[in-house]
All heavy atoms as an XYZ file, in Angstrom:
757
protein
N       0.814     -1.194      0.000
C       0.000      0.000      0.000
C       0.864      1.266      0.000
O       0.497      2.244     -0.641
C      -0.913      0.009      1.228
C      -2.075     -0.956      1.141
S      -3.067     -0.612     -0.279
C      -4.569     -0.144      0.457
N       1.945      1.224      0.726
C       2.826      2.387      0.792
C       3.421      2.688     -0.580
O       3.543      3.864     -0.961
C       3.926      2.166      1.815
N       3.774      1.661     -1.316
C       4.351      1.852     -2.652
C       3.309      2.476     -3.585
O       3.608      3.399     -4.351
C       4.881      0.509     -3.215
C       5.284      0.660     -4.672
C       6.047      0.020     -2.390
N       2.086      1.979     -3.506
C       1.015      2.525     -4.340
C       0.753      3.991     -3.980
O       0.594      4.842     -4.856
C      -0.267      1.684     -4.204
C      -0.039      0.310     -4.829
C      -1.456      2.388     -4.848
C      -1.171     -0.662     -4.613
N       0.738      4.309     -2.701
C       0.539      5.687     -2.261
C       1.679      6.579     -2.753
O       1.443      7.716     -3.198
C       0.433      5.746     -0.744
N       2.891      6.078     -2.711
C       4.040      6.842     -3.193
C       3.934      7.087     -4.696
O       4.171      8.201     -5.167
C       5.342      6.106     -2.860
C       6.620      6.779     -3.347
C       6.809      8.119     -2.655
C       7.808      5.870     -3.109
N       3.571      6.076     -5.444
C       3.426      6.218     -6.893
C       2.330      7.235     -7.221
O       2.510      8.090     -8.089
C       3.152      4.847     -7.549
C       4.404      3.985     -7.475
C       2.692      5.013     -8.994
C       4.199      2.545     -7.898
N       1.211      7.138     -6.531
C       0.130      8.092     -6.769
C       0.537      9.518     -6.407
O       0.184     10.476     -7.104
C      -1.119      7.684     -5.992
C      -1.832      6.424     -6.506
C      -2.979      6.058     -5.579
C      -2.323      6.628     -7.922
N       1.288      9.664     -5.337
C       1.768     10.988     -4.936
C       2.724     11.559     -5.983
O       2.630     12.737     -6.347
C       2.466     10.917     -3.566
O       1.536     10.406     -2.606
C       2.959     12.275     -3.128
N       3.635     10.732     -6.470
C       4.570     11.181     -7.507
C       3.825     11.533     -8.792
O       4.150     12.524     -9.454
C       5.619     10.110     -7.778
C       6.650      9.904     -6.674
C       7.555      8.721     -7.001
C       7.472     11.158     -6.469
N       2.841     10.731     -9.152
C       2.056     11.023    -10.341
C       1.320     12.353    -10.200
O       1.291     13.164    -11.131
C       1.056      9.894    -10.618
C       0.218     10.141    -11.825
C       0.757      9.992    -13.094
C      -1.097     10.545    -11.697
C      -0.015     10.240    -14.216
C      -1.875     10.800    -12.810
C      -1.330     10.641    -14.081
N       0.729     12.596     -9.043
C       0.023     13.858     -8.805
C       0.985     15.042     -8.865
O       0.653     16.096     -9.427
C      -0.695     13.823     -7.462
N       2.168     14.873     -8.313
C       3.170     15.942     -8.350
C       3.604     16.227     -9.786
O       3.716     17.384    -10.199
C       4.373     15.581     -7.489
N       3.833     15.175    -10.560
C       4.236     15.351    -11.958
C       3.113     16.021    -12.754
O       3.369     16.881    -13.597
C       4.611     14.013    -12.586
C       5.938     13.496    -12.098
S       6.538     11.935    -12.812
C       5.331     11.396    -13.931
N       1.881     15.628    -12.496
C       0.750     16.235    -13.191
C       0.648     17.723    -12.870
O       0.352     18.542    -13.755
C      -0.541     15.514    -12.828
N       0.930     18.090    -11.634
C       0.899     19.500    -11.242
C       1.997     20.295    -11.942
O       1.771     21.415    -12.398
C       1.045     19.645     -9.731
O      -0.076     19.106     -9.081
N       3.185     19.717    -12.024
C       4.299     20.390    -12.700
C       3.981     20.581    -14.176
O       4.207     21.655    -14.747
C       5.614     19.597    -12.510
C       6.705     20.127    -13.413
C       6.050     19.653    -11.056
N       3.436     19.560    -14.821
C       3.072     19.661    -16.233
C       1.996     20.715    -16.433
O       2.066     21.531    -17.362
C       2.626     18.287    -16.785
C       1.986     18.425    -18.153
C       3.807     17.338    -16.842
N       0.996     20.744    -15.570
C      -0.075     21.733    -15.683
C       0.471     23.150    -15.494
O       0.059     24.077    -16.212
C      -1.173     21.445    -14.664
N       1.375     23.330    -14.559
C       1.974     24.649    -14.338
C       2.782     25.080    -15.561
O       2.712     26.240    -15.986
C       2.864     24.634    -13.099
N       3.525     24.144    -16.143
C       4.305     24.463    -17.343
C       3.385     24.831    -18.502
O       3.643     25.792    -19.230
C       5.197     23.287    -17.730
C       5.937     23.544    -19.016
C       7.045     24.371    -19.039
C       5.497     23.004    -20.222
C       7.708     24.648    -20.210
C       6.147     23.271    -21.401
C       7.250     24.096    -21.391
O       7.898     24.364    -22.575
N       2.306     24.091    -18.678
C       1.365     24.384    -19.759
C       0.743     25.761    -19.581
O       0.600     26.516    -20.543
C       0.265     23.327    -19.821
C       0.738     22.006    -20.372
C      -0.351     20.953    -20.353
O      -1.201     20.944    -19.466
N      -0.322     20.062    -21.323
N       0.378     26.106    -18.378
C      -0.223     27.418    -18.128
C       0.805     28.524    -18.360
O       0.495     29.561    -18.941
C      -0.787     27.492    -16.703
C      -1.445     28.797    -16.381
C      -2.621     29.092    -17.292
N      -3.175     30.395    -16.952
C      -3.910     31.106    -17.760
N      -4.238     30.653    -18.948
N      -4.344     32.289    -17.392
N       2.039     28.292    -17.922
C       3.094     29.268    -18.139
C       3.333     29.479    -19.638
O       3.494     30.615    -20.102
C       4.381     28.800    -17.458
O       5.436     29.671    -17.749
N       3.349     28.389    -20.393
C       3.539     28.485    -21.839
C       2.374     29.224    -22.487
O       2.566     30.027    -23.408
C       3.688     27.098    -22.442
N       1.177     28.992    -22.006
C      -0.002     29.679    -22.550
C       0.082     31.179    -22.285
O      -0.218     31.988    -23.169
C      -1.277     29.102    -21.912
C      -2.534     29.825    -22.240
C      -2.952     29.626    -23.670
N      -4.218     30.320    -23.890
C      -4.648     30.685    -25.052
N      -3.971     30.386    -26.137
N      -5.783     31.325    -25.166
N       0.505     31.562    -21.099
C       0.653     32.990    -20.784
C       1.725     33.609    -21.684
O       1.571     34.730    -22.170
C       0.968     33.202    -19.287
C       1.289     34.658    -18.982
C      -0.204     32.735    -18.429
N       2.805     32.872    -21.965
C       3.852     33.378    -22.857
C       3.323     33.556    -24.279
O       3.632     34.532    -24.949
C       5.062     32.447    -22.872
C       6.213     32.968    -23.721
C       6.767     34.281    -23.202
O       7.196     34.355    -22.059
N       6.767     35.322    -24.030
N       2.515     32.626    -24.739
C       1.924     32.745    -26.077
C       1.041     33.992    -26.157
O       1.081     34.730    -27.151
C       1.122     31.475    -26.442
C       0.242     31.692    -27.657
C       2.068     30.311    -26.675
N       0.263     34.231    -25.129
C      -0.586     35.426    -25.107
C       0.283     36.679    -25.104
O      -0.010     37.648    -25.811
C      -1.562     35.414    -23.909
C      -2.319     36.731    -23.799
C      -2.537     34.257    -24.040
N       1.370     36.680    -24.337
C       2.278     37.837    -24.314
C       2.855     38.085    -25.707
O       2.916     39.235    -26.165
C       3.401     37.615    -23.298
N       3.257     37.029    -26.397
C       3.783     37.176    -27.757
C       2.719     37.751    -28.695
O       2.995     38.655    -29.488
C       4.264     35.826    -28.292
C       5.465     35.285    -27.537
O       6.167     36.068    -26.862
O       5.709     34.062    -27.638
N       1.511     37.216    -28.607
C       0.404     37.679    -29.436
C       0.110     39.155    -29.189
O      -0.058     39.940    -30.136
C      -0.840     36.840    -29.133
C      -2.143     37.262    -29.799
C      -2.086     36.972    -31.290
C      -3.305     36.535    -29.166
N       0.072     39.541    -27.931
C      -0.223     40.935    -27.577
C       0.886     41.856    -28.081
O       0.613     42.925    -28.631
C      -0.432     41.074    -26.052
C      -0.481     42.527    -25.636
C      -1.707     40.356    -25.630
N       2.144     41.452    -27.916
C       3.259     42.287    -28.381
C       3.202     42.474    -29.897
O       3.422     43.585    -30.401
C       4.591     41.661    -27.971
N       2.898     41.415    -30.628
C       2.768     41.536    -32.079
C       1.630     42.476    -32.452
O       1.762     43.295    -33.361
C       2.538     40.156    -32.700
C       3.757     39.240    -32.736
C       3.335     37.818    -33.087
C       4.781     39.758    -33.724
N       0.514     42.357    -31.759
C      -0.628     43.228    -32.046
C      -0.287     44.684    -31.766
O      -0.615     45.575    -32.566
C      -1.837     42.794    -31.223
N       0.369     44.951    -30.650
C       0.747     46.319    -30.289
C       1.660     46.910    -31.364
O       1.469     48.048    -31.809
C       1.430     46.351    -28.902
C       2.112     47.672    -28.652
C       0.413     46.060    -27.815
N       2.629     46.136    -31.806
C       3.545     46.605    -32.838
C       2.808     46.879    -34.143
O       3.008     47.922    -34.775
C       4.644     45.564    -33.076
O       5.458     45.942    -34.168
N       1.956     45.970    -34.560
C       1.217     46.148    -35.811
C       0.303     47.368    -35.760
O       0.208     48.129    -36.725
C       0.394     44.904    -36.136
C       1.243     43.761    -36.664
O       2.436     43.987    -36.955
O       0.710     42.639    -36.785
N      -0.370     47.557    -34.639
C      -1.265     48.713    -34.507
C      -0.465     50.005    -34.545
O      -0.834     50.957    -35.237
C      -2.109     48.615    -33.222
C      -3.099     47.454    -33.329
C      -2.848     49.925    -32.963
C      -3.781     47.103    -32.019
N       0.667     50.058    -33.845
C       1.469     51.277    -33.809
C       2.026     51.625    -35.186
O       2.123     52.794    -35.538
C       2.610     51.138    -32.800
C       3.345     52.447    -32.599
O       2.693     53.435    -32.211
O       4.568     52.486    -32.852
N       2.365     50.619    -35.972
C       2.921     50.867    -37.303
C       1.848     51.095    -38.353
O       2.147     51.374    -39.504
C       3.816     49.703    -37.731
C       5.085     49.636    -36.898
C       6.024     48.535    -37.319
N       5.405     47.229    -37.133
C       5.285     46.309    -38.101
N       5.732     46.549    -39.299
N       4.720     45.156    -37.845
N       0.570     50.967    -37.974
C      -0.510     51.219    -38.920
C      -0.883     50.027    -39.777
O      -1.670     50.154    -40.709
N      -0.342     48.862    -39.466
C      -0.703     47.653    -40.207
C      -2.143     47.280    -39.912
O      -2.872     46.789    -40.768
C       0.252     46.490    -39.843
C      -0.167     45.195    -40.503
C       1.682     46.850    -40.210
N      -2.560     47.514    -38.669
C      -3.921     47.242    -38.210
C      -4.428     48.503    -37.527
O      -3.670     49.202    -36.849
C      -3.931     46.054    -37.203
C      -5.326     45.780    -36.706
C      -3.316     44.824    -37.818
N      -5.698     48.786    -37.700
C      -6.288     49.977    -37.088
C      -6.645     49.680    -35.635
O      -7.179     48.623    -35.321
C      -7.544     50.413    -37.854
C      -7.154     50.824    -39.266
C      -8.257     51.556    -37.138
C      -8.323     51.100    -40.175
N      -6.344     50.618    -34.757
C      -6.696     50.464    -33.354
C      -5.867     51.372    -32.478
O      -5.145     52.242    -32.962
N      -5.985     51.154    -31.195
C      -5.184     51.873    -30.203
C      -4.361     50.826    -29.473
O      -4.923     49.937    -28.820
C      -6.105     52.650    -29.264
C      -6.796     53.789    -30.020
C      -7.802     54.571    -29.238
N      -7.371     54.961    -27.917
C      -8.222     55.248    -26.948
N      -9.525     55.181    -27.160
N      -7.774     55.592    -25.767
N      -3.040     50.885    -29.569
C      -2.167     49.781    -29.149
C      -2.428     49.211    -27.759
O      -2.757     48.027    -27.631
C      -0.764     50.377    -29.249
C      -0.868     51.463    -30.241
C      -2.249     52.016    -30.091
N      -2.278     49.990    -26.735
C      -2.364     49.434    -25.382
C      -3.795     49.119    -24.971
O      -4.036     48.139    -24.258
C      -1.667     50.356    -24.383
S       0.133     50.375    -24.641
N      -4.745     49.897    -25.430
C      -6.140     49.583    -25.137
C      -6.519     48.237    -25.759
O      -7.114     47.379    -25.115
C      -7.068     50.667    -25.687
C      -8.548     50.382    -25.363
C      -9.489     51.123    -26.259
N      -9.309     50.655    -27.632
C      -9.949     51.157    -28.667
N     -10.772     52.150    -28.519
N      -9.741     50.675    -29.872
N      -6.141     48.040    -27.015
C      -6.451     46.781    -27.686
C      -5.647     45.630    -27.095
O      -6.114     44.491    -27.066
C      -6.215     46.905    -29.183
C      -7.210     47.868    -29.847
O      -8.201     48.246    -29.187
O      -6.993     48.225    -31.009
N      -4.441     45.916    -26.615
C      -3.630     44.881    -25.957
C      -4.347     44.352    -24.721
O      -4.384     43.136    -24.491
C      -2.263     45.444    -25.577
N      -4.908     45.263    -23.943
C      -5.648     44.835    -22.749
C      -6.843     43.965    -23.123
O      -7.134     42.972    -22.456
C      -6.076     46.048    -21.920
C      -4.919     46.723    -21.201
C      -5.381     47.799    -20.239
N      -6.007     48.934    -20.906
C      -5.336     49.964    -21.432
N      -4.020     49.994    -21.354
N      -5.975     50.953    -22.012
N      -7.530     44.319    -24.202
C      -8.686     43.533    -24.648
C      -8.251     42.140    -25.105
O      -8.897     41.139    -24.785
C      -9.418     44.258    -25.767
N      -7.146     42.062    -25.835
C      -6.645     40.755    -26.289
C      -6.241     39.909    -25.095
O      -6.548     38.716    -25.034
C      -5.465     40.943    -27.266
C      -5.952     41.579    -28.566
C      -4.784     39.607    -27.550
C      -4.832     42.047    -29.473
N      -5.556     40.513    -24.140
C      -5.172     39.783    -22.935
C      -6.380     39.273    -22.178
O      -6.443     38.104    -21.784
N      -7.357     40.125    -21.997
C      -8.583     39.746    -21.290
C      -9.312     38.619    -22.025
O      -9.772     37.659    -21.415
C      -9.483     40.978    -21.139
C     -10.719     40.757    -20.320
C     -11.514     42.051    -20.092
N     -11.750     42.810    -21.324
C     -11.136     43.961    -21.645
N     -10.247     44.493    -20.820
N     -11.398     44.587    -22.772
N      -9.398     38.712    -23.349
C     -10.061     37.682    -24.147
C      -9.364     36.326    -24.041
O      -9.970     35.293    -24.308
C     -10.141     38.087    -25.612
C     -11.090     39.251    -25.858
O     -11.886     39.579    -24.942
O     -11.043     39.826    -26.961
N      -8.095     36.345    -23.673
C      -7.320     35.112    -23.563
C      -7.043     34.706    -22.118
O      -6.132     33.924    -21.843
C      -6.002     35.248    -24.338
C      -6.229     35.162    -25.823
O      -6.407     34.080    -26.357
N      -6.273     36.305    -26.492
N      -7.802     35.254    -21.190
C      -7.713     34.836    -19.799
C      -6.510     35.348    -19.041
O      -6.095     34.757    -18.048
N      -5.946     36.458    -19.494
C      -4.800     37.054    -18.807
C      -5.064     38.541    -18.627
O      -6.105     39.063    -19.022
C      -3.500     36.866    -19.617
O      -3.625     37.546    -20.867
C      -3.188     35.403    -19.841
N      -4.077     39.213    -18.055
C      -4.187     40.660    -17.855
C      -2.866     41.297    -18.263
O      -1.786     40.852    -17.853
C      -4.469     40.952    -16.376
C      -4.670     42.412    -16.054
C      -5.128     42.605    -14.615
N      -4.066     42.326    -13.664
C      -3.277     43.267    -13.122
N      -3.438     44.527    -13.428
N      -2.360     42.933    -12.250
N      -2.939     42.328    -19.088
C      -1.737     43.064    -19.491
C      -1.407     44.040    -18.372
O      -2.195     44.936    -18.070
C      -1.951     43.798    -20.831
C      -0.740     44.653    -21.174
C      -2.234     42.797    -21.944
N      -0.257     43.852    -17.733
C       0.119     44.720    -16.615
C       1.070     45.830    -17.034
O       1.236     46.809    -16.308
C       0.722     43.910    -15.439
C      -0.316     42.996    -14.837
C       1.940     43.124    -15.863
N       1.700     45.669    -18.202
C       2.585     46.714    -18.701
C       2.541     46.704    -20.222
O       2.586     45.643    -20.836
C       4.017     46.473    -18.224
C       4.978     47.568    -18.598
C       6.372     47.327    -18.034
O       6.485     46.706    -16.963
O       7.335     47.746    -18.689
N       2.443     47.889    -20.807
C       2.404     48.020    -22.255
C       3.167     49.285    -22.631
O       2.803     50.377    -22.201
C       0.959     48.097    -22.752
S       0.816     48.372    -24.527
N       4.229     49.117    -23.397
C       5.033     50.241    -23.854
C       5.211     50.089    -25.357
O       5.562     49.015    -25.838
C       6.418     50.267    -23.170
C       7.264     51.404    -23.697
C       6.280     50.337    -21.668
N       4.964     51.168    -26.094
C       5.135     51.119    -27.545
C       5.885     52.361    -27.991
O       5.599     53.468    -27.546
C       3.773     50.967    -28.265
C       2.867     52.133    -27.985
C       3.962     50.766    -29.738
N       6.896     52.139    -28.839
C       7.698     53.261    -29.320
C       8.303     52.902    -30.665
O       8.974     51.868    -30.787
C       8.793     53.585    -28.318
C       9.617     54.769    -28.713
C      10.617     55.120    -27.662
N      11.331     56.306    -28.092
C      12.089     57.017    -27.324
N      12.242     56.661    -26.066
N      12.703     58.060    -27.779
N       8.053     53.730    -31.636
C       8.601     53.548    -32.982
C       8.313     52.168    -33.553
O       9.179     51.529    -34.156
C      10.105     53.817    -32.987
C      10.446     55.243    -32.583
O       9.636     56.147    -32.883
O      11.511     55.447    -31.968
N       7.115     51.678    -33.353
C       6.717     50.396    -33.917
C       7.132     49.177    -33.122
O       6.836     48.053    -33.508
N       7.816     49.386    -32.016
C       8.241     48.268    -31.168
C       7.350     48.242    -29.927
O       7.271     49.215    -29.199
C       9.726     48.396    -30.758
C      10.128     47.266    -29.827
C      10.606     48.409    -31.998
N       6.686     47.115    -29.724
C       5.799     46.960    -28.582
C       6.397     46.020    -27.552
O       6.907     44.956    -27.902
N       6.374     46.416    -26.304
C       6.858     45.574    -25.200
C       5.736     45.460    -24.183
O       5.134     46.468    -23.791
C       8.100     46.184    -24.564
N       5.427     44.230    -23.791
C       4.333     44.001    -22.856
C       4.735     43.013    -21.772
O       5.659     42.212    -21.957
C       3.074     43.464    -23.574
C       2.550     44.462    -24.586
C       3.340     42.137    -24.239
N       4.045     43.102    -20.653
C       4.132     42.103    -19.593
C       2.701     41.661    -19.333
O       1.809     42.489    -19.141
C       4.769     42.664    -18.301
C       4.732     41.622    -17.188
C       6.191     43.115    -18.570
N       2.502     40.350    -19.366
C       1.174     39.769    -19.210
C       1.163     38.925    -17.945
O       2.140     38.242    -17.636
C       0.821     38.917    -20.447
C      -0.486     38.192    -20.250
C       0.762     39.792    -21.685
N       0.049     38.976    -17.223
C      -0.092     38.223    -15.982
C      -1.215     37.198    -16.127
O      -2.319     37.524    -16.549
C      -0.425     39.181    -14.840
C      -0.653     38.502    -13.508
C      -1.046     39.505    -12.444
O      -2.156     40.077    -12.544
O      -0.247     39.727    -11.524
N      -0.898     35.969    -15.784
C      -1.886     34.910    -15.713
C      -1.742     34.250    -14.351
O      -0.856     34.604    -13.572
N      -2.589     33.292    -14.071
C      -2.544     32.632    -12.762
C      -2.565     31.119    -12.920
O      -3.171     30.590    -13.839
C      -3.744     33.047    -11.900
C      -3.627     34.463    -11.408
C      -4.156     35.511    -12.141
C      -2.963     34.747    -10.231
C      -4.035     36.815    -11.707
C      -2.836     36.050     -9.781
C      -3.371     37.078    -10.523
O      -3.241     38.372    -10.090
N      -1.877     30.453    -12.012
C      -1.950     29.000    -11.887
C      -2.053     28.684    -10.400
O      -1.180     29.077     -9.621
C      -0.721     28.302    -12.476
C      -0.760     26.819    -12.272
C      -1.600     26.031    -13.032
C       0.008     26.218    -11.293
C      -1.671     24.664    -12.827
C      -0.053     24.857    -11.083
C      -0.889     24.071    -11.853
N      -3.114     28.020    -10.024
C      -3.358     27.642     -8.625
C      -3.274     28.859     -7.701
O      -2.743     28.781     -6.596
C      -2.371     26.567     -8.189
N      -3.759     29.996     -8.188
C      -3.767     31.208     -7.388
C      -2.454     31.963     -7.353
O      -2.364     33.022     -6.742
N      -1.445     31.444     -8.015
C      -0.142     32.103     -8.046
C       0.024     32.859     -9.361
O      -0.272     32.321    -10.429
C       0.981     31.075     -7.904
C       0.962     30.250     -6.623
C       2.016     29.150     -6.698
C       1.213     31.142     -5.427
N       0.516     34.094     -9.292
C       0.661     34.863    -10.531
C       1.843     34.376    -11.377
O       2.887     33.993    -10.858
C       0.906     36.289    -10.035
C       1.482     36.130     -8.677
C       0.883     34.867     -8.110
N       1.620     34.397    -12.682
C       2.669     34.085    -13.656
C       2.833     35.313    -14.537
O       1.885     35.740    -15.192
C       2.270     32.894    -14.531
C       2.005     31.572    -13.847
C       1.361     30.594    -14.820
C       3.309     31.001    -13.322
N       4.018     35.908    -14.547
C       4.286     37.076    -15.376
C       5.201     36.666    -16.526
O       6.255     36.063    -16.290
C       4.958     38.184    -14.563
C       4.041     38.791    -13.558
N       3.985     38.355    -12.259
C       3.134     39.783    -13.669
C       3.084     39.066    -11.602
N       2.552     39.933    -12.437
N       4.796     37.015    -17.732
C       5.604     36.731    -18.906
C       5.657     37.989    -19.760
O       4.667     38.693    -19.918
C       5.025     35.579    -19.731
C       4.980     34.255    -18.988
C       6.400     33.749    -18.718
N       6.392     32.541    -17.931
C       6.579     32.483    -16.618
N       6.767     33.585    -15.934
N       6.596     31.336    -15.993
N       6.801     38.261    -20.339
C       6.976     39.443    -21.171
C       7.320     39.080    -22.594
O       7.784     37.975    -22.883
N       7.079     40.029    -23.483
C       7.411     39.837    -24.894
C       7.629     41.195    -25.540
O       7.054     42.201    -25.114
C       6.306     39.087    -25.613
N       8.451     41.202    -26.569
C       8.721     42.401    -27.351
C       8.599     42.029    -28.823
O       9.061     40.962    -29.232
C      10.139     42.937    -27.075
O      10.254     43.191    -25.671
C      10.413     44.201    -27.847
N       7.985     42.902    -29.604
C       7.847     42.657    -31.044
C       7.996     43.967    -31.791
O       7.652     45.031    -31.286
C       6.495     42.034    -31.348
N       8.513     43.864    -32.989
C       8.680     45.037    -33.838
C       8.915     44.609    -35.268
O       8.894     43.418    -35.582
N       9.146     45.578    -36.129
C       9.365     45.253    -37.533
C      10.659     44.477    -37.730
O      11.606     44.605    -36.955
C       9.425     46.620    -38.215
C       9.780     47.574    -37.128
C       9.228     47.011    -35.865
N      10.679     43.670    -38.771
C      11.885     42.894    -39.092
C      13.011     43.841    -39.486
O      12.797     44.823    -40.192
C      11.593     41.925    -40.230
N      14.219     43.535    -39.036
C      15.382     44.335    -39.399
C      15.628     44.204    -40.897
O      15.631     43.103    -41.440
C      16.600     43.881    -38.616
N      15.831     45.299    -41.579
C      16.093     45.253    -43.003
C      14.843     45.163    -43.856
O      14.932     45.081    -45.068
N      13.695     45.116    -43.251
C      12.451     45.048    -44.009
C      11.973     43.621    -44.193
O      12.724     42.659    -44.072
N      10.704     43.491    -44.510
C      10.089     42.173    -44.649
C      10.615     41.431    -45.864
O      10.796     40.218    -45.849
C       8.553     42.338    -44.740
C       7.886     40.993    -44.995
C       8.024     42.945    -43.454
N      10.865     42.133    -46.944
C      11.216     41.484    -48.202
C      12.722     41.507    -48.484
O      13.132     41.468    -49.634
C      10.472     42.149    -49.354
C       9.013     42.178    -49.124
C       8.248     43.279    -48.868
C       8.122     41.070    -49.110
N       6.935     42.922    -48.678
C       6.828     41.576    -48.826
C       8.272     39.708    -49.281
C       5.706     40.769    -48.732
C       7.148     38.902    -49.190
C       5.890     39.416    -48.918
N      13.532     41.542    -47.476
C      14.975     41.615    -47.680
C      15.479     40.421    -48.498
O      15.034     39.308    -48.341
C      15.701     41.707    -46.356
C      15.528     40.491    -45.462
C      16.114     40.715    -44.091
O      16.474     41.825    -43.766
N      16.206     39.678    -43.300
N      16.400     40.699    -49.393
C      17.024     39.640    -50.171
C      16.194     39.132    -51.335
O      16.579     38.191    -52.004
N      15.058     39.760    -51.614
C      14.217     39.283    -52.719
C      14.196     40.273    -53.880
O      13.254     40.313    -54.647
C      12.773     39.056    -52.239
C      12.585     37.919    -51.237
C      11.115     37.850    -50.807
C      13.000     36.587    -51.831
N      15.170     41.027    -54.050
C      15.055     41.966    -55.147
C      16.348     42.374    -55.645
O      16.880     42.992    -56.281
């Protein structure tokens, strides 16, 4: 019985670690998405207001944008999500490609 209890405890611990990693990865994906959106909006690729729309995207994806900075087409954000009541903060930065999108094709 002790061995079975130990195995079940280890399995539960591993499942918790995997779930925490998955949630952390999801928050990072949202941060990347928000940073790309902020950059695109600031550069005029998409119509909107960068940080206001960033907050809406974060909210729609179950997170909260706690920091949003945009300058010269480069957007930097920090997004907060939660796992088991603990905050997870992930950041991302996005901007235009160096040298332009079509570099080397002409």
